[in-house]
Backbone as a printed PyTorch tensor [residue, N CA C, xyz], in Angstrom:
tensor([[[ 10.7790,  -3.6140, -13.5570],
         [ 10.9220,  -4.0010, -12.1750],
         [  9.6080,  -3.7310, -11.4490]],

        [[  9.2990,  -4.5990, -10.5100],
         [  8.0950,  -4.4100,  -9.6980],
         [  8.4170,  -3.5440,  -8.4870]],

        [[  7.4770,  -2.6440,  -8.1760],
         [  7.5930,  -1.7940,  -6.9960],
         [  6.3030,  -1.8810,  -6.2010]],

        [[  6.4390,  -1.9200,  -4.8810],
         [  5.2890,  -1.8520,  -3.9900],
         [  5.2350,  -0.4360,  -3.4400]],

        [[  4.1080,   0.2350,  -3.6630],
         [  3.9080,   1.5890,  -3.1770],
         [  3.0090,   1.4950,  -1.9490]],

        [[  3.5840,   1.6790,  -0.7750],
         [  2.8710,   1.5450,   0.4950],
         [  2.3470,   2.9130,   0.9120]],

        [[  1.0600,   3.0120,   1.1400],
         [  0.4030,   4.2850,   1.4140],
         [  0.1600,   4.4110,   2.9170]],

        [[  0.8420,   5.3820,   3.5420],
         [  0.7160,   5.6240,   4.9690],
         [  0.0110,   6.9490,   5.2100]],

        [[ -0.7990,   6.9900,   6.2310],
         [ -1.4550,   8.2330,   6.6040],
         [ -2.1720,   8.0870,   7.9250]],

        [[ -2.6670,   9.1800,   8.4180],
         [ -3.4530,   9.1910,   9.6440],
         [ -4.8740,   8.7560,   9.2990]],

        [[ -5.3210,   7.6460,   9.8600],
         [ -6.6640,   7.1350,   9.5570],
         [ -7.7580,   8.1550,   9.8660]],

        [[ -7.4860,   9.0460,  10.8020],
         [ -8.4890,  10.0360,  11.2040],
         [ -8.4730,  11.2830,  10.3230]],

        [[ -7.5190,  11.3780,   9.3920],
         [ -7.3830,  12.5850,   8.5670],
         [ -8.4840,  12.6990,   7.5100]],

        [[ -9.1180,  11.5900,   7.1690],
         [-10.1430,  11.5840,   6.1240],
         [-11.5220,  11.4540,   6.7540]],

        [[-12.4550,  12.2900,   6.3240],
         [-13.8480,  12.0460,   6.6810],
         [-14.4030,  11.0580,   5.6510]],

        [[-15.6300,  10.6160,   5.8260],
         [-16.1880,   9.5850,   4.9320],
         [-16.2230,  10.0530,   3.4780]],

        [[-16.6330,  11.3020,   3.2430],
         [-16.6870,  11.8270,   1.8760],
         [-15.2900,  11.8920,   1.2630]],

        [[-14.3090,  12.3240,   2.0410],
         [-12.9360,  12.3940,   1.5480],
         [-12.3710,  11.0240,   1.2470]],

        [[-12.7110,  10.0490,   2.0940],
         [-12.2500,   8.6720,   1.8840],
         [-12.8450,   8.1050,   0.5920]],

        [[-14.1350,   8.3340,   0.3790],
         [-14.7780,   7.8530,  -0.8590],
         [-14.1610,   8.5080,  -2.0870]],

        [[-13.8790,   9.8100,  -2.0020],
         [-13.2260,  10.5220,  -3.1080],
         [-11.8410,   9.9420,  -3.3730]],

        [[-11.1220,   9.6350,  -2.3050],
         [ -9.7960,   9.0220,  -2.4290],
         [ -9.8930,   7.6830,  -3.1530]],

        [[-10.8800,   6.8570,  -2.7870],
         [-11.0620,   5.5540,  -3.4370],
         [-11.3750,   5.7290,  -4.9150]],

        [[-12.2330,   6.7010,  -5.2450],
         [-12.5830,   6.9460,  -6.6480],
         [-11.3580,   7.3850,  -7.4470]],

        [[-10.5740,   8.3090,  -6.8820],
         [ -9.3710,   8.7760,  -7.5700],
         [ -8.3420,   7.6460,  -7.7080]],

        [[ -8.2180,   6.8160,  -6.6890],
         [ -7.2850,   5.6940,  -6.7410],
         [ -7.6920,   4.6970,  -7.8180]],

        [[ -8.9910,   4.4300,  -7.9320],
         [ -9.4780,   3.5150,  -8.9760],
         [ -9.2080,   4.0920, -10.3560]],

        [[ -9.3890,   5.4070, -10.4950],
         [ -9.1130,   6.0660, -11.7680],
         [ -7.6230,   5.9500, -12.1150]],

        [[ -6.7520,   6.1830, -11.1340],
         [ -5.3170,   6.0330, -11.3550],
         [ -4.9890,   4.5980, -11.7480]],

        [[ -5.5900,   3.6320, -11.0730],
         [ -5.3460,   2.2190, -11.3970],
         [ -5.7230,   1.9270, -12.8460]],

        [[ -6.8530,   2.4680, -13.3020],
         [ -7.2580,   2.2650, -14.7060],
         [ -6.2660,   2.9120, -15.6630]],

        [[ -5.7720,   4.0970, -15.3080],
         [ -4.8150,   4.7930, -16.1640],
         [ -3.5110,   4.0100, -16.2920]],

        [[ -2.9710,   3.5430, -15.1700],
         [ -1.6980,   2.8290, -15.2610],
         [ -1.8750,   1.4080, -15.7920]],

        [[ -3.0910,   0.8690, -15.7180],
         [ -3.3550,  -0.4350, -16.3520],
         [ -3.2550,  -0.3030, -17.8670]],

        [[ -3.7600,   0.8050, -18.3960],
         [ -3.7290,   1.0020, -19.8500],
         [ -2.2930,   1.1090, -20.3720]],

        [[ -1.3510,   1.5030, -19.5130],
         [  0.0490,   1.5790, -19.9220],
         [  0.8350,   0.3180, -19.5380]],

        [[  0.1430,  -0.6760, -18.9450],
         [  0.7830,  -1.9340, -18.5890],
         [  1.5480,  -1.9030, -17.2770]],

        [[  1.3710,  -0.8480, -16.4770],
         [  2.1240,  -0.7280, -15.2320],
         [  1.3740,  -1.2560, -14.0130]],

        [[  0.0690,  -1.4060, -14.1000],
         [ -0.7470,  -1.8290, -12.9600],
         [ -0.6510,  -3.3290, -12.7560]],

        [[ -0.3920,  -3.7520, -11.5190],
         [ -0.4110,  -5.1690, -11.1640],
         [ -1.4840,  -5.4540, -10.1180]],

        [[ -1.6200,  -4.5730,  -9.1090],
         [ -2.6360,  -4.7520,  -8.0640],
         [ -2.6980,  -3.4870,  -7.2170]],

        [[ -3.8150,  -3.3200,  -6.5230],
         [ -3.9850,  -2.2230,  -5.5710],
         [ -5.1550,  -2.5440,  -4.6690]],

        [[ -5.1060,  -2.0510,  -3.4320],
         [ -6.2330,  -2.2280,  -2.5200],
         [ -6.0410,  -1.3570,  -1.2870]],

        [[ -7.1520,  -0.8180,  -0.7710],
         [ -7.0840,  -0.1760,   0.5380],
         [ -7.1470,  -1.2620,   1.6080]],

        [[ -6.7200,  -0.9070,   2.8060],
         [ -6.7840,  -1.8460,   3.9260],
         [ -7.8440,  -1.3820,   4.9140]],

        [[ -8.4110,  -2.3290,   5.6390],
         [ -9.3270,  -1.9860,   6.7200],
         [ -8.5340,  -1.2450,   7.8010]],

        [[ -9.2030,  -0.5220,   8.6970],
         [ -8.4950,   0.2410,   9.7400],
         [ -7.6110,  -0.6450,  10.6210]],

        [[ -6.6280,  -0.0030,  11.2590],
         [ -5.7030,  -0.7530,  12.1180],
         [ -6.4120,  -1.4290,  13.2880]],

        [[ -7.6100,  -0.9690,  13.6250],
         [ -8.3570,  -1.6200,  14.7100],
         [ -8.7230,  -3.0620,  14.3630]],

        [[ -8.6550,  -3.4280,  13.0850],
         [ -8.9570,  -4.7970,  12.6590],
         [ -7.6990,  -5.6540,  12.5170]],

        [[ -6.5380,  -5.0580,  12.7600],
         [ -5.2670,  -5.7540,  12.5500],
         [ -5.0000,  -6.7920,  13.6340]],

        [[ -4.2730,  -7.8150,  13.2540],
         [ -3.7520,  -8.8160,  14.1690],
         [ -2.2810,  -8.9910,  13.8410]],

        [[ -1.4330,  -9.0220,  14.8420],
         [  0.0060,  -9.2050,  14.6370],
         [  0.4280, -10.5600,  15.1690]],

        [[  1.3030, -11.2290,  14.4260],
         [  1.7970, -12.5510,  14.8080],
         [  3.3180, -12.5030,  14.8710]],

        [[  3.8620, -13.0150,  15.9540],
         [  5.3030, -13.1560,  16.1160],
         [  5.5680, -14.5690,  16.6050]],

        [[  6.7080, -15.1070,  16.2410],
         [  7.1320, -16.3980,  16.7740],
         [  8.4610, -16.1570,  17.4810]],

        [[  8.4940, -16.4270,  18.7610],
         [  9.6940, -16.2470,  19.5820],
         [  9.9250, -17.5230,  20.3800]],

        [[ 11.1220, -18.0610,  20.2740],
         [ 11.4390, -19.2880,  21.0040],
         [ 10.5090, -20.4310,  20.6330]],

        [[ 10.0600, -20.4470,  19.3810],
         [  9.1640, -21.4990,  18.9210],
         [  7.7200, -21.3230,  19.3420]],

        [[  7.4090, -20.2430,  20.0570],
         [  6.0330, -20.0020,  20.5030],
         [  5.4060, -18.8870,  19.6930]],

        [[  4.1880, -19.1110,  19.2930],
         [  3.4340, -18.1200,  18.5250],
         [  2.7840, -17.1130,  19.4730]],

        [[  3.0180, -15.8370,  19.2210],
         [  2.4170, -14.7580,  20.0010],
         [  1.4960, -13.9740,  19.0850]],

        [[  0.2200, -13.9260,  19.4260],
         [ -0.7760, -13.2290,  18.6140],
         [ -1.3350, -12.0750,  19.4390]],

        [[ -1.2950, -10.8730,  18.8720],
         [ -1.8310,  -9.7040,  19.5650],
         [ -2.7650,  -8.9450,  18.6410]],

        [[ -3.7470,  -8.2840,  19.2340],
         [ -4.6390,  -7.4280,  18.4680],
         [ -3.9150,  -6.1400,  18.1370]],

        [[ -4.2130,  -5.6170,  16.9760],
         [ -3.6630,  -4.3260,  16.5920],
         [ -2.4530,  -4.4500,  15.6980]],

        [[ -1.9860,  -3.2970,  15.2130],
         [ -0.8340,  -3.2820,  14.3080],
         [  0.4610,  -3.5740,  15.0610]],

        [[  1.5090,  -3.7870,  14.3080],
         [  2.8200,  -4.1110,  14.8690],
         [  3.3400,  -3.0010,  15.7690]],

        [[  3.1520,  -1.7440,  15.3540],
         [  3.6840,  -0.6190,  16.1320],
         [  2.6750,   0.5190,  16.1670]],

        [[  2.6850,   1.2340,  17.2650],
         [  1.8780,   2.4500,  17.3760],
         [  2.6590,   3.5770,  16.7080]],

        [[  2.0730,   4.1750,  15.6960],
         [  2.7390,   5.2630,  14.9830],
         [  1.7380,   6.3550,  14.6610]],

        [[  2.2470,   7.4950,  14.2410],
         [  1.3880,   8.6030,  13.8520],
         [  0.6630,   8.2950,  12.5390]],

        [[  1.3400,   7.5830,  11.6410],
         [  0.7320,   7.2120,  10.3700],
         [  0.5790,   5.7000,  10.3090]],

        [[ -0.5140,   5.2560,   9.6930],
         [ -0.7900,   3.8280,   9.5840],
         [ -0.7660,   3.4140,   8.1170]],

        [[ -0.4210,   2.1530,   7.8770],
         [ -0.4720,   1.6100,   6.5280],
         [ -1.9260,   1.5000,   6.1180]],

        [[ -2.2990,   2.1870,   5.0520],
         [ -3.6950,   2.2340,   4.6530],
         [ -4.0080,   1.5180,   3.3620]],

        [[ -3.0020,   1.1810,   2.5770],
         [ -3.2420,   0.5070,   1.3110],
         [ -1.9630,   0.4140,   0.5130]],

        [[ -2.1040,  -0.1060,  -0.7120],
         [ -0.9160,  -0.2990,  -1.5460],
         [ -1.2790,  -0.2980,  -3.0170]],

        [[ -0.2880,  -0.0400,  -3.8390],
         [ -0.3100,  -0.2930,  -5.2700],
         [  0.8900,  -1.1780,  -5.5510]],

        [[  0.7200,  -2.1980,  -6.3640],
         [  1.8320,  -2.9970,  -6.8660],
         [  1.9360,  -2.6600,  -8.3470]],

        [[  3.0890,  -2.1350,  -8.7530],
         [  3.2300,  -1.6550, -10.1260],
         [  4.4420,  -2.2830, -10.7990]],

        [[  4.5020,  -2.1520, -12.1040],
         [  5.6560,  -2.5340, -12.8970],
         [  6.1550,  -1.2520, -13.5460]],

        [[  7.3460,  -0.8190, -13.1680],
         [  7.8990,   0.4280, -13.6860],
         [  9.3060,   0.1800, -14.2160]],

        [[  9.7280,   1.0010, -15.1760],
         [ 11.0560,   0.8540, -15.7680],
         [ 12.1620,   1.1150, -14.7550]],

        [[ 11.8980,   2.0870, -13.8460],
         [ 12.9340,   2.4850, -12.9040],
         [ 12.2890,   3.2370, -11.7350]],

        [[ 13.1130,   3.6380, -10.7870],
         [ 12.6150,   4.3290,  -9.6050],
         [ 11.9520,   5.6560,  -9.9750]],

        [[ 12.5040,   6.3780, -10.9210],
         [ 11.9020,   7.6610, -11.3120],
         [ 10.4670,   7.4750, -11.8050]],

        [[ 10.2410,   6.4380, -12.5850],
         [  8.8870,   6.1660, -13.0750],
         [  7.9670,   5.7880, -11.9000]],

        [[  8.4740,   5.0070, -10.9540],
         [  7.6930,   4.6350,  -9.7680],
         [  7.3660,   5.8670,  -8.9300]],

        [[  8.3040,   6.7930,  -8.8040],
         [  8.0710,   8.0290,  -8.0620],
         [  6.9620,   8.8390,  -8.7290]],

        [[  6.9700,   8.8910, -10.0510],
         [  5.9280,   9.6140, -10.7790],
         [  4.5430,   9.0640, -10.4990]],

        [[  4.4200,   7.7450, -10.4270],
         [  3.1280,   7.1250, -10.1190],
         [  2.7640,   7.3650,  -8.6580]],

        [[  3.7370,   7.1990,  -7.7570],
         [  3.4760,   7.3970,  -6.3220],
         [  2.9610,   8.8110,  -6.0500]],

        [[  3.4800,   9.7820,  -6.7520],
         [  3.0600,  11.1680,  -6.5450],
         [  1.6180,  11.4040,  -6.9790]],

        [[  1.0700,  10.5130,  -7.8000],
         [ -0.3160,  10.6500,  -8.2740],
         [ -1.3180,   9.9570,  -7.3590]],

        [[ -0.8510,   9.2050,  -6.3750],
         [ -1.7440,   8.5030,  -5.4520],
         [ -2.3640,   9.5330,  -4.5060]],

        [[ -3.6970,   9.5600,  -4.3900],
         [ -4.3460,  10.5680,  -3.5360],
         [ -3.8460,  10.5860,  -2.0980]],

        [[ -3.4920,   9.4420,  -1.5490],
         [ -3.0200,   9.3740,  -0.1750],
         [ -1.7330,  10.1410,   0.0600]],

        [[ -0.9800,  10.4260,  -0.9990],
         [  0.2600,  11.1840,  -0.8520],
         [ -0.0090,  12.6350,  -0.4430]],

        [[ -1.2240,  13.1170,  -0.6790],
         [ -1.5520,  14.5060,  -0.3380],
         [ -1.6750,  14.7240,   1.1660]],

        [[ -2.0720,  13.6940,   1.9140],
         [ -2.2140,  13.8310,   3.3670],
         [ -1.2590,  12.9340,   4.1420]],

        [[ -0.5760,  12.0570,   3.4510],
         [  0.2990,  11.1020,   4.1210],
         [  1.5860,  10.9130,   3.3470]],

        [[  2.0760,   9.6900,   3.3450],
         [  3.3510,   9.3390,   2.7350],
         [  3.1730,   8.0800,   1.9030]],

        [[  3.8280,   8.0240,   0.7540],
         [  3.8760,   6.8020,  -0.0340],
         [  5.3220,   6.3120,  -0.0350]],

        [[  5.5270,   5.1490,   0.5580],
         [  6.8550,   4.5260,   0.5890],
         [  6.9840,   3.6270,  -0.6220]],

        [[  8.0840,   3.7420,  -1.3400],
         [  8.3280,   2.9410,  -2.5430],
         [  9.3700,   1.8870,  -2.2130]],

        [[  9.0130,   0.6220,  -2.4580],
         [  9.9450,  -0.4760,  -2.1790],
         [ 10.0460,  -1.3750,  -3.4040]],

        [[ 11.2660,  -1.6010,  -3.9160],
         [ 11.4270,  -2.5670,  -4.9960],
         [ 11.0760,  -3.9610,  -4.4760]],

        [[ 10.4480,  -4.7500,  -5.3290],
         [ 10.0360,  -6.1050,  -4.9500],
         [ 11.1100,  -7.0830,  -5.4380]],

        [[ 11.5760,  -7.9370,  -4.5340],
         [ 12.5590,  -8.9690,  -4.9120],
         [ 11.8700, -10.0970,  -5.6540]],

        [[ 12.4870, -10.5350,  -6.6960],
         [ 12.0030, -11.6980,  -7.4260],
         [ 12.8690, -12.8810,  -6.9600]],

        [[ 12.2270, -13.9050,  -6.3860],
         [ 12.9810, -15.0750,  -5.9440],
         [ 12.3860, -16.3280,  -6.5780]],

        [[ 13.2430, -17.2720,  -6.8420],
         [ 12.8200, -18.5300,  -7.4660],
         [ 11.9830, -19.3480,  -6.4860]],

        [[ 11.0850, -20.1420,  -7.0390],
         [ 10.3150, -21.0830,  -6.2290],
         [  8.9590, -20.5890,  -5.7750]],

        [[  8.6450, -19.3110,  -6.0050],
         [  7.3090, -18.8250,  -5.6380],
         [  6.3220, -19.2320,  -6.7190]],

        [[  5.0610, -19.4780,  -6.3450],
         [  4.0640, -19.8440,  -7.3550],
         [  3.8840, -18.7160,  -8.3720]],

        [[  3.6630, -19.0740,  -9.6050],
         [  3.3980, -18.0890, -10.6600],
         [  1.9270, -17.6990, -10.5950]],

        [[  1.5980, -16.5670, -11.2120],
         [  0.1990, -16.0960, -11.2280],
         [ -0.7290, -17.1020, -11.8060]]])
């Protein structure tokens, strides 16, 4: 089953050196889980100051700068993995460096017909 591991944290919690270390550790984890066939994708996100939110209400498109909601923690990146079960996904999520200062939310990915294949 595919799981999306959403990495949330305070963007201000990392200094530049800590952020670079986090990226290096994340890349190392990605290589490790790729060797076991569990890695599908991963990427950090640019800061929330670069976000744009789009809503459609009453047929009208509303575009605003910034993230959808103001929160203490921001979505900072993700891993898309293939794991046998939730326990295996939890084991991988616990190894993500961002879990040390923030939260990793695990969401099963729905497989639906009609989407383009890789």
